[in-house]
C-alpha positions as CSV (number, residue, x, y, z in Angstrom):
1,M,117.2,103.8,102.5
2,I,114.7,106.5,101.8
3,L,112.2,106.2,98.9
4,T,112.3,108.8,96.2
5,N,109.1,110.4,94.7
6,V,107.4,109.9,98.1
7,S,105.0,112.4,99.5
8,L,106.4,112.6,102.9
9,P,104.3,113.3,106.0
10,F,104.6,115.6,109.0
11,D,108.4,115.9,109.2
12,T,108.5,117.8,105.9
13,L,105.7,120.2,106.8
14,V,105.2,123.0,109.2
15,T,102.8,122.3,112.1
16,R,100.3,124.9,110.7
17,S,99.7,125.7,107.1
18,Q,97.6,128.5,105.6
19,I,94.5,127.2,103.9
20,H,94.7,128.1,100.2
21,P,92.0,127.6,97.5
22,S,93.9,124.5,96.3
23,S,93.5,123.0,99.8
24,I,89.7,123.5,99.5
25,Q,89.9,121.6,96.2
26,E,91.8,118.8,97.9
27,M,89.2,118.5,100.7
28,T,86.5,118.4,98.0
29,Y,88.4,115.6,96.3
30,S,88.8,113.7,99.6
31,L,85.1,114.0,100.4
32,M,84.3,112.7,96.9
33,L,86.5,109.7,97.6
34,S,84.7,109.2,100.8
35,A,81.4,109.1,99.0
36,L,82.8,106.7,96.4
37,A,84.0,104.3,99.2
38,F,80.6,104.5,100.8
39,V,78.9,103.6,97.5
40,I,81.3,100.7,96.9
41,G,80.7,99.4,100.4
42,L,76.9,99.6,100.0
43,L,77.1,97.7,96.7
44,I,79.1,94.8,98.1
45,G,77.4,94.7,101.5
46,G,74.3,92.7,100.5
47,P,76.2,90.1,98.4
48,L,78.8,89.8,101.2
49,I,76.1,89.1,103.8
50,R,74.5,86.4,101.6
51,L,77.9,84.8,100.9
52,L,78.8,84.7,104.6
53,Q,75.3,83.2,105.4
54,K,75.8,80.6,102.8
55,L,79.2,79.7,104.2
56,Q,77.7,79.7,107.7
57,I,80.3,82.2,109.0
58,G,78.2,83.5,111.9
59,K,79.2,85.1,115.2
60,R,79.5,83.1,118.4
61,I,78.2,84.8,121.5
62,R,79.9,84.5,124.9
63,S,77.7,82.5,127.3
64,D,78.8,84.8,130.2
65,G,77.8,88.0,128.4
66,P,74.6,90.0,128.7
67,S,71.6,87.7,128.0
68,S,70.3,90.1,125.4
69,H,73.2,89.3,123.2
70,Q,72.2,85.7,122.7
71,A,69.9,86.8,119.9
72,K,72.9,87.9,117.9
73,A,74.2,84.4,117.6
74,G,74.7,83.4,114.0
75,T,74.9,86.9,112.6
76,P,77.4,87.0,109.8
77,T,80.9,88.2,110.8
78,M,84.0,89.2,108.8
79,G,82.2,92.4,107.7
80,G,85.5,94.1,107.8
81,I,86.1,92.7,104.4
82,M,83.8,95.4,102.9
83,I,85.7,98.2,104.7
84,A,89.1,96.9,103.6
85,F,88.0,96.3,100.0
86,A,86.4,99.8,99.6
87,V,89.4,101.6,101.1
88,F,92.0,99.5,99.2
89,V,90.3,100.0,95.8
90,V,89.7,103.7,96.2
91,T,93.1,104.5,97.7
92,A,95.0,102.4,95.1
93,S,93.0,103.9,92.3
94,F,92.9,107.6,93.3
95,N,95.4,108.3,96.1
96,L,98.5,106.4,95.3
97,L,100.1,107.9,92.2
98,G,102.6,110.5,93.4
99,H,101.8,109.6,97.0
100,W,103.8,106.4,97.3
101,S,103.8,106.6,101.1
102,M,100.2,105.3,100.8
103,L,101.7,101.9,100.1
104,L,102.2,101.6,103.8
105,P,98.5,102.0,104.8
106,L,97.5,99.6,101.9
107,A,100.0,97.0,103.3
108,V,98.5,97.4,106.8
109,I,95.0,97.0,105.5
110,A,96.0,93.8,103.6
111,S,98.1,92.2,106.4
112,C,95.9,93.0,109.4
113,G,92.7,92.3,107.4
114,T,94.1,88.9,106.5
115,L,95.2,88.1,110.0
116,G,91.8,89.1,111.4
117,A,89.9,87.2,108.6
118,V,91.9,84.0,109.4
119,D,91.1,84.3,113.1
120,D,87.4,85.0,112.3
121,Y,87.1,82.0,110.0
122,L,88.9,79.6,112.5
123,N,86.4,80.8,115.2
124,V,83.4,79.6,113.2
125,S,84.9,76.8,111.1
126,R,83.6,74.0,113.3
127,P,81.4,73.8,116.5
128,S,84.4,73.2,118.8
129,A,86.7,75.8,117.2
130,K,88.3,78.5,119.4
131,G,90.0,80.5,116.7
132,M,93.6,81.3,116.4
133,A,95.8,80.9,119.5
134,A,96.1,84.3,121.2
135,S,99.9,84.2,121.4
136,F,100.1,83.3,117.7
137,K,97.8,86.1,116.6
138,F,99.6,88.6,118.9
139,G,102.9,87.5,117.5
140,W,101.9,88.1,113.9
141,L,100.4,91.4,114.9
142,V,103.7,92.4,116.5
143,V,105.5,91.4,113.3
144,I,103.2,93.6,111.2
145,A,103.6,96.5,113.6
146,V,107.4,96.2,113.6
147,V,107.5,96.2,109.8
148,A,105.1,99.2,109.6
149,A,107.2,101.1,112.2
150,F,110.4,100.3,110.3
151,S,108.8,101.7,107.2
152,L,107.7,104.8,108.9
153,H,111.1,105.4,110.5
154,F,113.6,104.2,107.9
155,V,111.7,104.4,104.6
156,L,109.7,107.5,105.1
157,D,112.5,108.9,107.4
158,L,110.1,110.0,110.2
159,T,111.8,110.7,113.5
160,S,109.7,113.4,115.2
161,I,106.8,114.0,117.4
162,Y,104.6,117.1,117.7
163,V,104.2,118.0,121.4
164,P,101.3,120.5,122.0
165,F,102.4,124.0,123.1
166,I,106.1,123.0,122.5
167,G,106.4,122.0,118.9
168,K,108.3,119.3,116.9
169,V,110.7,117.1,118.9
170,N,113.1,114.7,117.3
171,I,113.2,111.4,119.2
172,G,115.6,109.5,116.9
173,N,115.5,105.7,117.0
174,W,113.1,105.7,119.9
175,Y,110.5,106.3,117.2
176,L,110.7,102.6,116.1
177,P,109.6,100.9,119.3
178,I,107.1,103.5,120.1
179,A,105.4,103.2,116.7
180,A,105.3,99.4,116.9
181,F,103.8,99.5,120.4
182,A,101.2,102.1,119.3
183,I,100.1,100.1,116.3
184,V,99.7,96.9,118.4
185,A,98.0,98.7,121.2
186,M,95.5,100.5,119.0
187,A,94.7,97.4,117.0
188,N,93.8,95.5,120.2
189,A,92.0,98.5,121.6
190,V,89.6,98.7,118.7
191,N,89.2,95.0,118.8
192,L,88.1,95.1,122.5
193,S,85.6,97.9,121.7
194,D,83.9,95.8,119.1
195,G,81.2,94.4,121.3
196,L,78.0,96.4,120.5
197,D,76.3,97.2,117.3
198,T,78.0,100.2,115.6
199,L,80.2,101.0,118.7
200,A,83.6,100.2,117.2
201,G,82.6,101.4,113.7
202,G,81.0,104.7,114.8
203,S,83.9,105.5,117.2
204,S,86.4,104.8,114.4
205,V,84.5,107.2,112.1
206,V,84.9,110.0,114.6
207,A,88.6,109.2,115.1
208,F,89.5,109.0,111.4
209,A,87.5,112.2,110.7
210,A,89.5,114.0,113.4
211,Y,92.8,112.9,111.9
212,G,91.5,113.9,108.5
213,I,90.8,117.4,109.8
214,I,94.3,117.5,111.4
215,A,95.9,116.4,108.2
216,F,93.9,119.1,106.3
217,L,95.1,121.8,108.6
218,Q,98.7,120.6,108.0
219,G,98.2,120.5,104.2
220,Q,98.7,116.7,103.9
221,D,96.2,116.1,101.1
222,Y,97.0,112.4,100.7
223,V,96.4,111.7,104.4
224,V,93.1,113.7,104.3
225,A,92.0,111.5,101.3
226,L,93.0,108.3,103.2
227,S,91.2,109.4,106.4
228,F,87.9,110.3,104.7
229,T,88.0,107.3,102.4
230,V,88.1,105.1,105.5
231,V,85.2,107.2,107.0
232,G,83.1,106.5,103.9
233,A,83.8,102.8,103.9
234,I,83.0,102.5,107.6
235,L,79.7,104.4,107.1
236,A,78.7,101.9,104.5
237,F,79.5,99.1,107.0
238,L,77.4,100.9,109.6
239,W,74.4,100.7,107.2
240,F,74.4,97.0,107.7
241,N,75.7,97.1,111.3
242,A,72.9,99.4,112.6
243,H,71.0,97.8,115.5
244,P,69.9,95.1,115.2
245,A,73.0,94.3,113.2
246,R,72.9,92.2,110.0
247,L,76.7,92.1,109.9
248,F,79.6,92.3,112.3
249,M,83.1,93.5,111.4
250,G,84.9,90.8,113.3
251,D,88.6,90.8,113.8
252,T,88.9,91.3,110.1
253,G,87.7,94.9,110.6
254,S,88.7,95.8,114.2
255,L,92.4,94.8,114.0
256,M,92.7,96.5,110.6
257,L,91.0,99.7,111.7
258,G,93.0,100.0,114.9
259,A,96.4,99.5,113.2
260,L,95.4,101.8,110.3
261,L,94.3,104.5,112.7
262,A,97.7,104.4,114.5
263,V,99.6,104.5,111.1
264,T,97.4,107.5,110.1
265,A,98.3,109.3,113.3
266,F,102.0,108.7,112.7
267,L,101.8,110.0,109.2
268,T,100.4,113.3,110.5
269,G,103.1,113.5,113.2
270,Q,100.4,114.0,115.8
271,W,100.6,110.5,117.2
272,L,101.0,111.8,120.8
273,L,97.3,112.7,120.5
274,L,96.2,109.2,119.6
275,P,95.1,108.4,123.2
276,V,93.0,111.6,123.1
277,V,91.5,111.2,119.7
278,G,90.9,107.5,120.3
279,G,89.8,108.1,123.9
280,V,86.9,105.7,123.8
281,F,89.2,102.8,122.7
282,V,91.8,103.7,125.4
283,V,89.1,103.7,128.1
284,E,87.7,100.4,126.9
285,T,91.2,98.8,127.0
286,L,92.0,100.3,130.5
287,S,88.7,98.9,131.8
288,V,89.8,95.4,130.8
289,M,93.3,95.8,132.3
290,L,91.9,97.2,135.6
291,Q,89.3,94.4,135.8
292,V,92.0,91.8,135.4
293,L,94.3,93.5,137.9
294,F,91.6,94.0,140.5
295,F,90.4,90.4,140.1
296,K,93.9,89.1,140.8
297,L,94.7,91.5,143.7
298,T,91.4,90.8,145.5
299,R,91.4,87.1,144.7
300,G,88.1,86.9,142.8
301,K,86.3,90.2,143.3
302,R,85.3,92.4,140.3
303,L,85.8,96.1,139.8
304,L,83.2,96.2,137.1
305,K,80.1,94.1,136.5
306,M,81.7,93.0,133.3
307,A,84.6,94.2,131.0
308,P,85.0,95.9,128.6
309,L,83.3,98.9,129.9
310,H,80.4,98.9,127.5
311,H,79.2,95.6,129.0
312,H,79.3,97.1,132.5
313,F,76.9,99.8,131.5
314,E,74.6,97.3,129.8
315,L,74.4,95.3,133.0
316,L,73.6,98.5,134.9
317,G,70.5,98.7,132.8
318,W,71.5,101.0,129.9
319,S,70.1,99.8,126.5
320,E,72.5,99.0,123.8
321,T,71.7,102.1,121.8
322,Q,72.1,104.3,124.9
323,V,75.6,102.9,125.5
324,T,76.7,103.4,121.9
325,M,75.2,106.9,121.7
326,R,76.8,108.1,124.9
327,F,80.1,106.6,123.9
328,Y,79.8,108.4,120.6
329,L,79.3,111.7,122.4
330,V,82.4,111.0,124.5
331,G,84.3,110.1,121.4
332,I,83.3,113.4,119.6
333,V,84.5,115.4,122.6
334,C,87.8,113.5,122.6
335,A,88.2,114.2,118.9
336,M,87.5,117.9,119.4
337,A,90.1,118.1,122.2
338,G,92.6,116.3,120.0
339,I,92.1,118.7,117.1
340,A,92.4,121.7,119.5
341,L,95.7,120.3,120.9
342,A,97.0,119.7,117.4
343,L,96.5,123.4,116.7
344,S,98.2,124.5,119.9
């Protein structure tokens, strides 16, 4: 069944739309929402850190990681709460009426944020805690992804993909498994990238801004508003996550941002470009997969000094800020390439 009174995404739009004065007003509105999300995040950031410190919800550091990271032990985690709260409040208040398709991103924020928060809490609840079982967490993430994919395909009636230089291609019911896979994959990819101060957050800012621009060029004002609201909320988090970090996003933030990025890509119809726009996340994930595969094939040898890739460069002698800045630069280039392909 298809919802009525829903602002439908890509399938109801042309791939390029002429920019009218009203579109400029919509971008202005979106950027104002971004600023509002930033302010809300800043206001709750300090109290959140104090609450997490009081509850002793601090990050545990891997003993086999770079030695410089041991100083981060005990830093409050679950900072993704401030991102989720700011985006949820702003979107529900200013970008939901008349755009009922925004209920899906809100549901993804709530469900993935809750899943990540439970895992973060279980990781620090007692000295011997190991968090949620990986299979259990993955299973719930798959459930969330399938429900989100079902909503995209059967509720919002999305069946197409935009292929650069070719145009819109209808893929029918193949849309459902592809969407579910992409949501799970991107949630885990952002999670794997969350290992250095500002790395996952800053890379997410670049990716969401890119999809905000793509949505703007397609005339999807509600997706533009969502994308830049997320940008503003993450920027507020980065205020506290700047090296040396006072707050980590944890799975609360990384799982939620990854799944939300994938859903945003599907709302624009430009989801084939997700591996390009999110190139940093894809490379980080591939580095882990290749490390594991190489280790098994060679019976104990390592392809990288340590995976994910950002740790490899740290062990080569790059400082944490050098790694994050250079990854940002790669992410920006990937985002520009994705926007260019979306216009092709």
